[in-house]
TIMIMAR-942395 format. One record per residue: residue number from 0; residue in three letters; x, y, z of N, C-alpha, C, CB in turn. Coordinates in nm, 3 decimals. Glycine has a CB too. Layout:
N
<atom pos="NUM" code="ala" n_xx="X" n_yy="Y" n_zz="Z" ca_xx="X" ca_yy="Y" ca_zz="Z" c_xx="X" c_yy="Y" c_zz="Z" cb_xx="X" cb_yy="Y" cb_zz="Z"/>
...
***
This chain:
73
<atom pos="0" code="met" n_xx="-3.383" n_yy="-0.316" n_zz="-1.190" ca_xx="-3.291" ca_yy="-0.367" ca_zz="-1.185" c_xx="-3.140" c_yy="-0.333" c_zz="-1.069" cb_xx="-3.285" cb_yy="-0.357" cb_zz="-1.307"/>
<atom pos="1" code="ile" n_xx="-3.046" n_yy="-0.423" n_zz="-1.015" ca_xx="-2.954" ca_yy="-0.369" ca_zz="-0.967" c_xx="-2.837" c_yy="-0.333" c_zz="-0.970" cb_xx="-2.954" cb_yy="-0.393" cb_zz="-0.920"/>
<atom pos="2" code="arg" n_xx="-2.793" n_yy="-0.226" n_zz="-0.927" ca_xx="-2.643" ca_yy="-0.161" ca_zz="-0.995" c_xx="-2.571" c_yy="-0.165" c_zz="-0.909" cb_xx="-2.629" cb_yy="-0.018" cb_zz="-1.050"/>
<atom pos="3" code="leu" n_xx="-2.428" n_yy="-0.258" n_zz="-0.950" ca_xx="-2.325" ca_yy="-0.240" ca_zz="-0.854" c_xx="-2.246" c_yy="-0.116" c_zz="-0.843" cb_xx="-2.241" cb_yy="-0.333" cb_zz="-0.872"/>
<atom pos="4" code="gln" n_xx="-2.200" n_yy="-0.076" n_zz="-0.756" ca_xx="-2.090" ca_yy="-0.018" ca_zz="-0.750" c_xx="-1.915" c_yy="-0.064" c_zz="-0.775" cb_xx="-2.116" cb_yy="0.017" cb_zz="-0.646"/>
<atom pos="5" code="ala" n_xx="-1.883" n_yy="0.024" n_zz="-0.853" ca_xx="-1.760" ca_yy="0.028" ca_zz="-0.870" c_xx="-1.670" c_yy="-0.002" c_zz="-0.687" cb_xx="-1.741" cb_yy="0.184" cb_zz="-0.954"/>
<atom pos="6" code="lys" n_xx="-1.567" n_yy="-0.075" n_zz="-0.717" ca_xx="-1.511" ca_yy="-0.067" ca_zz="-0.580" c_xx="-1.401" c_yy="0.026" c_zz="-0.570" cb_xx="-1.464" cb_yy="-0.198" cb_zz="-0.531"/>
<atom pos="7" code="lys" n_xx="-1.390" n_yy="0.085" n_zz="-0.467" ca_xx="-1.282" ca_yy="0.225" ca_zz="-0.463" c_xx="-1.152" c_yy="0.154" c_zz="-0.435" cb_xx="-1.316" cb_yy="0.358" cb_zz="-0.326"/>
<atom pos="8" code="pro" n_xx="-1.060" n_yy="0.189" n_zz="-0.507" ca_xx="-0.941" ca_yy="0.148" ca_zz="-0.488" c_xx="-0.811" c_yy="0.148" c_zz="-0.361" cb_xx="-0.914" cb_yy="0.197" cb_zz="-0.575"/>
<atom pos="9" code="ile" n_xx="-0.911" n_yy="0.249" n_zz="-0.305" ca_xx="-0.848" ca_yy="0.230" ca_zz="-0.138" c_xx="-0.891" c_yy="0.115" c_zz="-0.059" cb_xx="-0.892" cb_yy="0.352" cb_zz="-0.038"/>
<atom pos="10" code="asn" n_xx="-1.017" n_yy="0.088" n_zz="-0.092" ca_xx="-1.065" ca_yy="0.001" ca_zz="-0.004" c_xx="-1.029" c_yy="-0.156" c_zz="-0.078" cb_xx="-1.229" cb_yy="0.039" cb_zz="0.026"/>
<atom pos="11" code="val" n_xx="-1.026" n_yy="-0.172" n_zz="-0.193" ca_xx="-0.892" ca_yy="-0.303" ca_zz="-0.260" c_xx="-0.754" c_yy="-0.293" c_zz="-0.187" cb_xx="-0.840" cb_yy="-0.273" cb_zz="-0.449"/>
<atom pos="12" code="arg" n_xx="-0.701" n_yy="-0.189" n_zz="-0.170" ca_xx="-0.596" ca_yy="-0.221" ca_zz="-0.124" c_xx="-0.575" c_yy="-0.256" c_zz="0.018" cb_xx="-0.531" cb_yy="-0.139" cb_zz="-0.157"/>
<atom pos="13" code="val" n_xx="-0.646" n_yy="-0.129" n_zz="0.134" ca_xx="-0.658" ca_yy="-0.199" ca_zz="0.285" c_xx="-0.724" c_yy="-0.351" c_zz="0.240" cb_xx="-0.782" cb_yy="-0.095" cb_zz="0.410"/>
<atom pos="14" code="gly" n_xx="-0.820" n_yy="-0.342" n_zz="0.242" ca_xx="-0.896" ca_yy="-0.510" ca_zz="0.236" c_xx="-0.789" c_yy="-0.603" c_zz="0.210" cb_xx="-1.019" cb_yy="-0.539" cb_zz="0.100"/>
<atom pos="15" code="gly" n_xx="-0.695" n_yy="-0.594" n_zz="0.108" ca_xx="-0.594" ca_yy="-0.701" ca_zz="0.066" c_xx="-0.511" c_yy="-0.717" c_zz="0.178" cb_xx="-0.508" cb_yy="-0.667" cb_zz="-0.060"/>
<atom pos="16" code="asn" n_xx="-0.464" n_yy="-0.594" n_zz="0.206" ca_xx="-0.354" ca_yy="-0.604" ca_zz="0.317" c_xx="-0.388" c_yy="-0.644" c_zz="0.421" cb_xx="-0.293" cb_yy="-0.501" cb_zz="0.352"/>
<atom pos="17" code="ile" n_xx="-0.502" n_yy="-0.590" n_zz="0.465" ca_xx="-0.547" ca_yy="-0.666" ca_zz="0.617" c_xx="-0.556" c_yy="-0.872" c_zz="0.577" cb_xx="-0.768" cb_yy="-0.579" cb_zz="0.674"/>
<atom pos="18" code="gln" n_xx="-0.652" n_yy="-0.884" n_zz="0.464" ca_xx="-0.608" ca_yy="-1.006" ca_zz="0.452" c_xx="-0.466" c_yy="-1.113" c_zz="0.424" cb_xx="-0.674" cb_yy="-1.014" cb_zz="0.387"/>
<atom pos="19" code="gln" n_xx="-0.373" n_yy="-0.999" n_zz="0.386" ca_xx="-0.244" ca_yy="-1.063" ca_zz="0.402" c_xx="-0.172" c_yy="-1.053" c_zz="0.564" cb_xx="-0.147" cb_yy="-0.988" cb_zz="0.289"/>
<atom pos="20" code="leu" n_xx="-0.221" n_yy="-0.993" n_zz="0.623" ca_xx="-0.162" ca_yy="-0.975" ca_zz="0.784" c_xx="-0.257" c_yy="-1.084" c_zz="0.816" cb_xx="-0.182" cb_yy="-0.804" cb_zz="0.887"/>
<atom pos="21" code="arg" n_xx="-0.379" n_yy="-1.108" n_zz="0.801" ca_xx="-0.482" ca_yy="-1.211" ca_zz="0.882" c_xx="-0.370" c_yy="-1.349" c_zz="0.835" cb_xx="-0.694" cb_yy="-1.219" cb_zz="0.802"/>
<atom pos="22" code="glu" n_xx="-0.340" n_yy="-1.369" n_zz="0.712" ca_xx="-0.304" ca_yy="-1.486" ca_zz="0.652" c_xx="-0.166" c_yy="-1.531" c_zz="0.714" cb_xx="-0.299" cb_yy="-1.467" cb_zz="0.498"/>
<atom pos="23" code="glu" n_xx="-0.105" n_yy="-1.416" n_zz="0.732" ca_xx="0.058" ca_yy="-1.424" ca_zz="0.767" c_xx="0.040" c_yy="-1.465" c_zz="0.932" cb_xx="0.158" cb_yy="-1.245" cb_zz="0.738"/>
<atom pos="24" code="arg" n_xx="-0.049" n_yy="-1.409" n_zz="1.029" ca_xx="-0.067" ca_yy="-1.452" ca_zz="1.117" c_xx="-0.138" c_yy="-1.574" c_zz="1.151" cb_xx="-0.094" cb_yy="-1.378" cb_zz="1.154"/>
<atom pos="25" code="his" n_xx="-0.148" n_yy="-1.663" n_zz="1.057" ca_xx="-0.211" ca_yy="-1.758" ca_zz="1.050" c_xx="-0.382" c_yy="-1.789" c_zz="1.126" cb_xx="-0.111" cb_yy="-1.831" cb_zz="1.088"/>
<atom pos="26" code="tyr" n_xx="-0.438" n_yy="-1.656" n_zz="1.128" ca_xx="-0.578" ca_yy="-1.656" ca_zz="1.162" c_xx="-0.690" c_yy="-1.688" c_zz="1.053" cb_xx="-0.604" cb_yy="-1.527" cb_zz="1.216"/>
<atom pos="27" code="thr" n_xx="-0.792" n_yy="-1.758" n_zz="1.099" ca_xx="-0.878" ca_yy="-1.750" ca_zz="0.978" c_xx="-1.008" c_yy="-1.635" c_zz="0.981" cb_xx="-0.938" cb_yy="-1.902" cb_zz="0.959"/>
<atom pos="28" code="gln" n_xx="-1.065" n_yy="-1.615" n_zz="0.895" ca_xx="-1.152" ca_yy="-1.507" ca_zz="0.904" c_xx="-1.250" c_yy="-1.499" c_zz="1.044" cb_xx="-1.237" cb_yy="-1.516" cb_zz="0.775"/>
<atom pos="29" code="glu" n_xx="-1.299" n_yy="-1.631" n_zz="1.061" ca_xx="-1.355" ca_yy="-1.662" ca_zz="1.184" c_xx="-1.287" c_yy="-1.612" c_zz="1.311" cb_xx="-1.363" cb_yy="-1.796" cb_zz="1.188"/>
<atom pos="30" code="glu" n_xx="-1.168" n_yy="-1.634" n_zz="1.320" ca_xx="-1.089" ca_yy="-1.629" ca_zz="1.425" c_xx="-1.122" c_yy="-1.458" c_zz="1.437" cb_xx="-0.924" cb_yy="-1.694" cb_zz="1.398"/>
<atom pos="31" code="leu" n_xx="-1.033" n_yy="-1.386" n_zz="1.351" ca_xx="-1.034" ca_yy="-1.254" ca_zz="1.354" c_xx="-1.133" c_yy="-1.186" c_zz="1.336" cb_xx="-0.966" cb_yy="-1.215" cb_zz="1.290"/>
<atom pos="32" code="ser" n_xx="-1.233" n_yy="-1.229" n_zz="1.288" ca_xx="-1.391" ca_yy="-1.142" ca_zz="1.287" c_xx="-1.456" c_yy="-1.157" c_zz="1.418" cb_xx="-1.513" cb_yy="-1.204" cb_zz="1.168"/>
<atom pos="33" code="glu" n_xx="-1.432" n_yy="-1.299" n_zz="1.484" ca_xx="-1.435" ca_yy="-1.287" ca_zz="1.641" c_xx="-1.391" c_yy="-1.170" c_zz="1.720" cb_xx="-1.359" cb_yy="-1.386" cb_zz="1.693"/>
<atom pos="34" code="lys" n_xx="-1.244" n_yy="-1.156" n_zz="1.713" ca_xx="-1.177" ca_yy="-1.074" ca_zz="1.805" c_xx="-1.195" c_yy="-0.955" c_zz="1.796" cb_xx="-1.060" cb_yy="-1.085" cb_zz="1.807"/>
<atom pos="35" code="ile" n_xx="-1.227" n_yy="-0.915" n_zz="1.663" ca_xx="-1.294" ca_yy="-0.762" ca_zz="1.611" c_xx="-1.457" c_yy="-0.724" c_zz="1.635" cb_xx="-1.277" cb_yy="-0.755" cb_zz="1.438"/>
<atom pos="36" code="gly" n_xx="-1.507" n_yy="-0.841" n_zz="1.670" ca_xx="-1.673" ca_yy="-0.799" ca_zz="1.643" c_xx="-1.738" c_yy="-0.782" c_zz="1.535" cb_xx="-1.708" cb_yy="-0.691" cb_zz="1.688"/>
<atom pos="37" code="val" n_xx="-1.695" n_yy="-0.827" n_zz="1.411" ca_xx="-1.783" ca_yy="-0.845" ca_zz="1.318" c_xx="-1.806" c_yy="-0.998" c_zz="1.251" cb_xx="-1.745" cb_yy="-0.750" cb_zz="1.226"/>
<atom pos="38" code="thr" n_xx="-1.920" n_yy="-1.009" n_zz="1.181" ca_xx="-1.942" ca_yy="-1.138" ca_zz="1.089" c_xx="-1.808" c_yy="-1.157" c_zz="1.030" cb_xx="-2.061" cb_yy="-1.122" cb_zz="0.965"/>
<atom pos="39" code="pro" n_xx="-1.817" n_yy="-1.278" n_zz="1.021" ca_xx="-1.691" ca_yy="-1.367" ca_zz="0.856" c_xx="-1.753" c_yy="-1.290" c_zz="0.781" cb_xx="-1.699" cb_yy="-1.575" cb_zz="0.778"/>
<atom pos="40" code="asn" n_xx="-1.858" n_yy="-1.278" n_zz="0.742" ca_xx="-1.906" ca_yy="-1.226" ca_zz="0.616" c_xx="-1.864" c_yy="-1.089" c_zz="0.575" cb_xx="-2.044" cb_yy="-1.228" cb_zz="0.619"/>
<atom pos="41" code="his" n_xx="-1.901" n_yy="-0.991" n_zz="0.690" ca_xx="-1.847" ca_yy="-0.868" ca_zz="0.686" c_xx="-1.710" c_yy="-0.870" c_zz="0.675" cb_xx="-1.882" cb_yy="-0.797" cb_zz="0.787"/>
<atom pos="42" code="leu" n_xx="-1.631" n_yy="-0.938" n_zz="0.755" ca_xx="-1.477" ca_yy="-0.943" ca_zz="0.751" c_xx="-1.420" c_yy="-0.985" c_zz="0.564" cb_xx="-1.424" cb_yy="-1.090" cb_zz="0.886"/>
<atom pos="43" code="ser" n_xx="-1.515" n_yy="-1.074" n_zz="0.519" ca_xx="-1.474" ca_yy="-1.096" ca_zz="0.398" c_xx="-1.500" c_yy="-1.016" c_zz="0.289" cb_xx="-1.506" cb_yy="-1.196" cb_zz="0.372"/>
<atom pos="44" code="ala" n_xx="-1.632" n_yy="-0.938" n_zz="0.338" ca_xx="-1.618" ca_yy="-0.798" ca_zz="0.206" c_xx="-1.488" c_yy="-0.696" c_zz="0.264" cb_xx="-1.807" cb_yy="-0.669" cb_zz="0.199"/>
<atom pos="45" code="ile" n_xx="-1.473" n_yy="-0.694" n_zz="0.322" ca_xx="-1.360" ca_yy="-0.565" ca_zz="0.352" c_xx="-1.240" c_yy="-0.641" c_zz="0.307" cb_xx="-1.340" cb_yy="-0.501" cb_zz="0.534"/>
<atom pos="46" code="glu" n_xx="-1.239" n_yy="-0.744" n_zz="0.330" ca_xx="-1.113" ca_yy="-0.805" ca_zz="0.217" c_xx="-1.112" c_yy="-0.799" c_zz="0.171" cb_xx="-1.061" cb_yy="-0.875" cb_zz="0.173"/>
<atom pos="47" code="arg" n_xx="-1.208" n_yy="-0.792" n_zz="0.061" ca_xx="-1.232" ca_yy="-0.810" ca_zz="-0.096" c_xx="-1.254" c_yy="-0.675" c_zz="-0.149" cb_xx="-1.363" cb_yy="-0.905" cb_zz="-0.136"/>
<atom pos="48" code="gly" n_xx="-1.231" n_yy="-0.539" n_zz="-0.073" ca_xx="-1.294" ca_yy="-0.403" ca_zz="-0.084" c_xx="-1.406" c_yy="-0.397" c_zz="-0.142" cb_xx="-1.223" cb_yy="-0.314" cb_zz="-0.146"/>
<atom pos="49" code="val" n_xx="-1.478" n_yy="-0.513" n_zz="-0.129" ca_xx="-1.665" ca_yy="-0.469" ca_zz="-0.115" c_xx="-1.699" c_yy="-0.354" c_zz="-0.042" cb_xx="-1.763" cb_yy="-0.582" cb_zz="-0.030"/>
<atom pos="50" code="ser" n_xx="-1.660" n_yy="-0.360" n_zz="0.076" ca_xx="-1.703" ca_yy="-0.275" ca_zz="0.165" c_xx="-1.561" c_yy="-0.236" c_zz="0.246" cb_xx="-1.825" cb_yy="-0.343" cb_zz="0.253"/>
<atom pos="51" code="gly" n_xx="-1.602" n_yy="-0.077" n_zz="0.260" ca_xx="-1.466" ca_yy="-0.015" ca_zz="0.333" c_xx="-1.508" c_yy="-0.035" c_zz="0.500" cb_xx="-1.436" cb_yy="0.182" cb_zz="0.284"/>
<atom pos="52" code="ile" n_xx="-1.359" n_yy="-0.010" n_zz="0.546" ca_xx="-1.340" ca_yy="-0.064" ca_zz="0.688" c_xx="-1.377" c_yy="0.117" c_zz="0.727" cb_xx="-1.148" cb_yy="-0.158" cb_zz="0.738"/>
<atom pos="53" code="ser" n_xx="-1.452" n_yy="0.121" n_zz="0.844" ca_xx="-1.439" ca_yy="0.280" ca_zz="0.953" c_xx="-1.343" c_yy="0.246" c_zz="1.027" cb_xx="-1.574" cb_yy="0.333" cb_zz="1.065"/>
<atom pos="54" code="leu" n_xx="-1.333" n_yy="0.375" n_zz="1.093" ca_xx="-1.212" ca_yy="0.420" ca_zz="1.142" c_xx="-1.227" c_yy="0.332" c_zz="1.310" cb_xx="-1.204" cb_yy="0.617" cb_zz="1.137"/>
<atom pos="55" code="glu" n_xx="-1.358" n_yy="0.307" n_zz="1.325" ca_xx="-1.389" ca_yy="0.235" ca_zz="1.467" c_xx="-1.331" c_yy="0.068" c_zz="1.495" cb_xx="-1.563" cb_yy="0.231" cb_zz="1.479"/>
<atom pos="56" code="leu" n_xx="-1.397" n_yy="0.011" n_zz="1.346" ca_xx="-1.345" ca_yy="-0.125" ca_zz="1.352" c_xx="-1.176" c_yy="-0.128" c_zz="1.293" cb_xx="-1.453" cb_yy="-0.227" cb_zz="1.256"/>
<atom pos="57" code="leu" n_xx="-1.125" n_yy="-0.042" n_zz="1.260" ca_xx="-0.968" ca_yy="-0.020" ca_zz="1.209" c_xx="-0.918" c_yy="-0.014" c_zz="1.382" cb_xx="-0.930" cb_yy="0.162" cb_zz="1.089"/>
<atom pos="58" code="glu" n_xx="-0.974" n_yy="0.054" n_zz="1.426" ca_xx="-0.887" ca_yy="0.074" ca_zz="1.569" c_xx="-0.902" c_yy="-0.067" c_zz="1.640" cb_xx="-0.955" cb_yy="0.210" cb_zz="1.682"/>
<atom pos="59" code="lys" n_xx="-1.024" n_yy="-0.133" n_zz="1.616" ca_xx="-1.006" ca_yy="-0.277" ca_zz="1.690" c_xx="-0.911" c_yy="-0.366" c_zz="1.679" cb_xx="-1.094" cb_yy="-0.354" cb_zz="1.666"/>
<atom pos="60" code="leu" n_xx="-0.888" n_yy="-0.349" n_zz="1.477" ca_xx="-0.752" ca_yy="-0.422" ca_zz="1.430" c_xx="-0.616" c_yy="-0.397" c_zz="1.539" cb_xx="-0.708" cb_yy="-0.354" cb_zz="1.267"/>
<atom pos="61" code="trp" n_xx="-0.587" n_yy="-0.258" n_zz="1.537" ca_xx="-0.472" ca_yy="-0.239" ca_zz="1.599" c_xx="-0.471" c_yy="-0.286" c_zz="1.732" cb_xx="-0.438" cb_yy="-0.113" cb_zz="1.594"/>
<atom pos="62" code="ala" n_xx="-0.599" n_yy="-0.242" n_zz="1.799" ca_xx="-0.595" ca_yy="-0.344" ca_zz="1.919" c_xx="-0.607" c_yy="-0.447" c_zz="1.928" cb_xx="-0.654" cb_yy="-0.338" cb_zz="1.991"/>
<atom pos="63" code="ser" n_xx="-0.625" n_yy="-0.522" n_zz="1.874" ca_xx="-0.631" ca_yy="-0.653" ca_zz="1.842" c_xx="-0.456" c_yy="-0.735" c_zz="1.805" cb_xx="-0.742" cb_yy="-0.649" cb_zz="1.707"/>
<atom pos="64" code="gly" n_xx="-0.371" n_yy="-0.628" n_zz="1.766" ca_xx="-0.253" ca_yy="-0.661" ca_zz="1.707" c_xx="-0.239" c_yy="-0.680" c_zz="1.590" cb_xx="-0.210" cb_yy="-0.745" cb_zz="1.746"/>
<atom pos="65" code="gln" n_xx="-0.339" n_yy="-0.694" n_zz="1.468" ca_xx="-0.375" ca_yy="-0.711" ca_zz="1.345" c_xx="-0.346" c_yy="-0.587" c_zz="1.248" cb_xx="-0.510" cb_yy="-0.746" cb_zz="1.350"/>
<atom pos="66" code="ala" n_xx="-0.321" n_yy="-0.503" n_zz="1.295" ca_xx="-0.306" ca_yy="-0.359" ca_zz="1.178" c_xx="-0.170" c_yy="-0.278" c_zz="1.233" cb_xx="-0.472" cb_yy="-0.223" cb_zz="1.189"/>
<atom pos="67" code="pro" n_xx="-0.078" n_yy="-0.313" n_zz="1.174" ca_xx="0.030" ca_yy="-0.240" ca_zz="1.161" c_xx="0.041" c_yy="-0.100" c_zz="1.070" cb_xx="0.114" cb_yy="-0.331" cb_zz="1.120"/>
<atom pos="68" code="trp" n_xx="0.140" n_yy="0.002" n_zz="1.065" ca_xx="0.085" ca_yy="0.042" ca_zz="0.965" c_xx="0.096" c_yy="0.029" c_zz="0.791" cb_xx="0.097" cb_yy="0.134" cb_zz="1.001"/>
<atom pos="69" code="lys" n_xx="0.154" n_yy="-0.075" n_zz="0.780" ca_xx="0.138" ca_yy="-0.185" ca_zz="0.661" c_xx="-0.007" c_yy="-0.211" c_zz="0.618" cb_xx="0.197" cb_yy="-0.331" cb_zz="0.707"/>
<atom pos="70" code="val" n_xx="-0.122" n_yy="-0.153" n_zz="0.669" ca_xx="-0.241" ca_yy="-0.152" ca_zz="0.611" c_xx="-0.274" c_yy="-0.045" c_zz="0.533" cb_xx="-0.328" cb_yy="-0.167" cb_zz="0.694"/>
<atom pos="71" code="trp" n_xx="-0.191" n_yy="0.062" n_zz="0.524" ca_xx="-0.192" ca_yy="0.206" ca_zz="0.455" c_xx="-0.105" c_yy="0.137" c_zz="0.322" cb_xx="-0.102" cb_yy="0.360" cb_zz="0.560"/>
<atom pos="72" code="asp" n_xx="0.019" n_yy="0.093" n_zz="0.320" ca_xx="0.089" ca_yy="0.061" ca_zz="0.223" c_xx="0.059" c_yy="0.044" c_zz="0.084" cb_xx="0.128" cb_yy="-0.022" cb_zz="0.257"/>
***
């Protein structure tokens, strides 16, 4: 039996903010995932809060101009 883990609130909040920022800048998941070097499926999992974001990936978001401090609000 596969047991699913509950989403962590921090992952849901940060992922939702990343999705909102991406949409405000009119990027598709495919476009942003290419800029930061992940698959669209991985970016989708982060935005849905299923997967947490690493500091390394967060740094790539900052470098691409896609992650102002709002990510943490």
